[in-house]
N, C-alpha and C positions, 0 to 999 in steps of 0.2 A: 504494500500500500504506500502510495506516494503522498507525503505530507506537504502541505502548503508552506510557503516561506514564512508566513506569520506563525503557524504552529511550530515550525522548527525553531524560530526565534524565541518563542515562549519556553520551549523545552530547554534551549541552551542557557537561558538566563535563570531558570527556576532554581537550580542548586545554589547559585550565589545569592539570589533573592531570598531563598528560604534561610540561608545562614545569616544574612543581614537582619532579617526580621527576628530570628531567634536570639541573636546577640544584643538586640535593642529592646524588643518588647518583653522578653522574659525578665531581665534585670529590672526594667522599669516597672513591670507588674509586681515584682517582689518588693521593691522599695515602696510602691503605692500601698500594698497590703501591710507592710511593716510600719508605715506611718500611723496606722490605726491600732497599733498594739503597744503595750508597755513592755519594752525589751531592755532591761537593765542587766548587763552581762553577769555581775556577781550573783544575781538571782537565778535559780534553777528553772523557773517556769516563766512563760510569757502569758499575757492576758490581753484580751480585746478591750479597748477603752474608747473606741469610737473616735470622736473629734477632739478628745481631751488634749492630745499632743499639740494640735493646731491652736486650740484656744490658749493653752499655756504659753506657746511661742509668741502669739500675737499680743499677749499681755506682758511680755518681757522686754524691758528697755534695752537689754543687750542685743536682742534681735534687730530692733529698729535702729540702733546705733550702727550695727554692721550693714544694714540696708542703706543708711545714709552714706556711709563710707563707700559702699559699692556704687551708688549713684554718682557721687562726686568723682570717684576714680574713673568710672566709665565715661561720664560726660566730658571731663577734662581731656581724657585720652582721645576720644573721637574728635573733639574740636581741634586739638593740636595736630592730630594725624592729618585731618583734612586740610587745614591751613598750611602746615609745613609741607605736606605732600604736594599740593598744588604749586606752592612757591618753588620748591626744588625742581619739580618736573618742568615748570616754565623755564627755569634757568638752563636745565639740561637740553631743552628743546630749541634753544637759541643756536643760531649758526653764525659764528664770527670767524674771520680769517685767523688761522693759527690756533683756534680753540677746539678743533675737531679731536685731536689726539688727547687733550686733557679731558674732554667730555667722555671719550671712550674709557679712559682709565677710571674716571670718577664713577661711571656706570657700573664698572666691574667691582669697585671697592665698596660702593654704598650698599651692596646686597649682603655683605659679610655679617652684620648684626642679625639679619634674618636667618642666616644659616647656623648660627651658634646655638648650641643646646642651652636650655634654661639655666642649668647649673653653672655652665661656663660664663654666661652673661651675668648671672648674679655674683659670681666670684670676682669678675672684673670690676663690677661697680662697688662691691664691698671694699676693694682696695682704693677706688677713686673717691668714695665717700668717707674713707677713714679720716679721723681727725687730723692726721698728718699725711693725708693723701693728696691727689692732684687738685681737687676742687679748692680746698682750703689753701694750698700752696699758691695757686694762681691768684686767688682773691687777695691773699695777704701780700703777695708781690706787687699787685696793682694798687695796694693801699686801701682796698675796699673793706678789709677786715683787719682788726687789731689782734683778735684771738681766734683760734680755730673753732668752728661750729661743729657740733655733733649731729651730723645730718640724719643719721639713722637712730638717734637716741633721744631726740627732742620731739615732743608731741606736736609742735607746730611745723616742724621741718620734715618729719618722716613721710607723711602722705605725699607731699609734693615731690619728695625725692624718689619714691617708688613709681610715681607717675612719670617722672623724667626717664627712669630706667625702662619702663614699659613702652613709652613713646619711642625711645631710641631703638628698641629691639624690633618693633613692628613697623616703623616708618618706612624702611626699604620696600616692603610689600606694597604700601600705598604709592610710593614714588614710581615703581615699575608699572603698576596697573594704570595710573594716571598718565604717565609718559606714553604708554602704548596707545591710550585713547587720544592723546594730543597728536601723535604722529599719524593717526588714521584720518585726521581732518584734511580735506583736499586743500592743497596750497593755492589753488586758483581763487579760493574765497578770500584769502589774505591779500593776494595780488589785486583783486577787484576792489577790496576795501581800501588799499593803499592808493589806488588810482582815484578813488572818490574822496580822498583826503582824510580817511579815518586813521587816528593814531593808535599806538600800541594798547592803550587803556581801553579805547572804544572797541578795538578788535577782540580784546580779551572778553569783554562783557557781552558782545553781540555775536561772536563766532566761537571762541574757545570754550567759554563756560557752558553755553547751551549744548555743545557736543559732548562734554565730559560729565554733565549732570547725571545721566543714568549710571555711569561708573561710580560717581561720588555717592549716590544713594545706596548702591549695592555695598560699597566699601563701608559706609556708615553703619548699615544694618549688621554686616558681618563683624565689624569691630565692636559694636555694642554687645553682641553675643560673646565674643572672645574676652572682652574686658570684664563682662559680668561674671565669667567663670574663671578669672585669673587666679591662679593658686601658686605655681612654683616660684615665680620671681619674688613674690611677697613673702612666702614661707621661708625661702632660703636667705633673704636679706634681713627681714625684721621679725619673722615668726608671728606677725600680727601685732607686735608691740610698737612702741612702749605703751603699756597700760591700755592695750586694745585700740591704739590710734590707727592702725592699718588692718585691723581684723575685719575683713570683708566677709560676705556670706559664705564663700567656699571654705575659708579658714574657720569660720564659726562652726560649720558642719563638721569639719575635720576634728576640732577640739571636742565637740559634743560627743562624737562617736568614739574617738580613740584616747581621750583623756578622761571625760566624764563617764564613758562606757554606756551611754544612753543611746542605743542604736535606733530605737523607735522614734525618739525625738529628733535625732539626726536625719532620719529618713523623711520625717515631716518637714524639716527645714529644707531638705533637698527638693521636695515636691513644691514647696512655696517658691523657692528660687527658680525652679523650672517654670512655674506659672508666671512669675514676674517677667522672666526673660521672654516667654511666649507672648505676653501682653505687649511688651515693648516692640517685639518684632511685628506683631499684627498692626499696631498703631503706625509703625514706621512704613509698612507696606501700604496701608490705607492712605497715608499722607503723600507717599511718593508716586503712586500710580497715576493720579490726575496730572501731575507735573510732567511725567514721562509722555503721556498722551499728547499734551500740548506741544 
């Protein structure tokens, strides 16, 4: 019996599709069920407690503090990625005499932070942010500081510091995608605009920006999800401290599960974090679709 191409295609992708569904839905289903149970590891038994975990979490100031930290971290990172990504991509997209070789070298070098493992990136910035590290040395040499600052030990400086670290590591991804979008813009549009007397600023707002908006919207949504679940860089640099100043939702879940040993409550925190992320993604898509159509 000869199978149709459509049937053959479905048969070909079924094993991989079944594996993907299994490794995503089964753990998610288990976590969802665990969130309705009291699961304190030292106790021998578990018990069904309904929505008690969720009610206790929503009434805990610690959870809302972590939620606020996550929002500040995510919002700052997305904004800086978009602004710096567009700025650097614009610079790399320029064509000047004698600048071509430098541009090629910079394109190759700028991707390095994105290729580094989280542990390596965190180790590098632990040295940079050390009281006697590069940041304090430069600022003191320039006369901007009299005494070294403890960047990863001060409540007011720690969150901005880890935001800088995260922005540095993910920025190359933004630059590459935005630069690719810019290079796909037909050059005849810029030539026609120049003939009509449009300057660089006018060309950016009326030609470049409309073309790259779909890429920016997609990058913004992806970065919102990535930054919402950021764990390794913060854990390896500050551990969520000092005094919980950088304890975002992923770290709160980690400490609830593996220090407090309350796996039921940690599961409920994970589900709430997932719902918050899903809500942001839905709102982002709803706001971006009309703009893309225009």
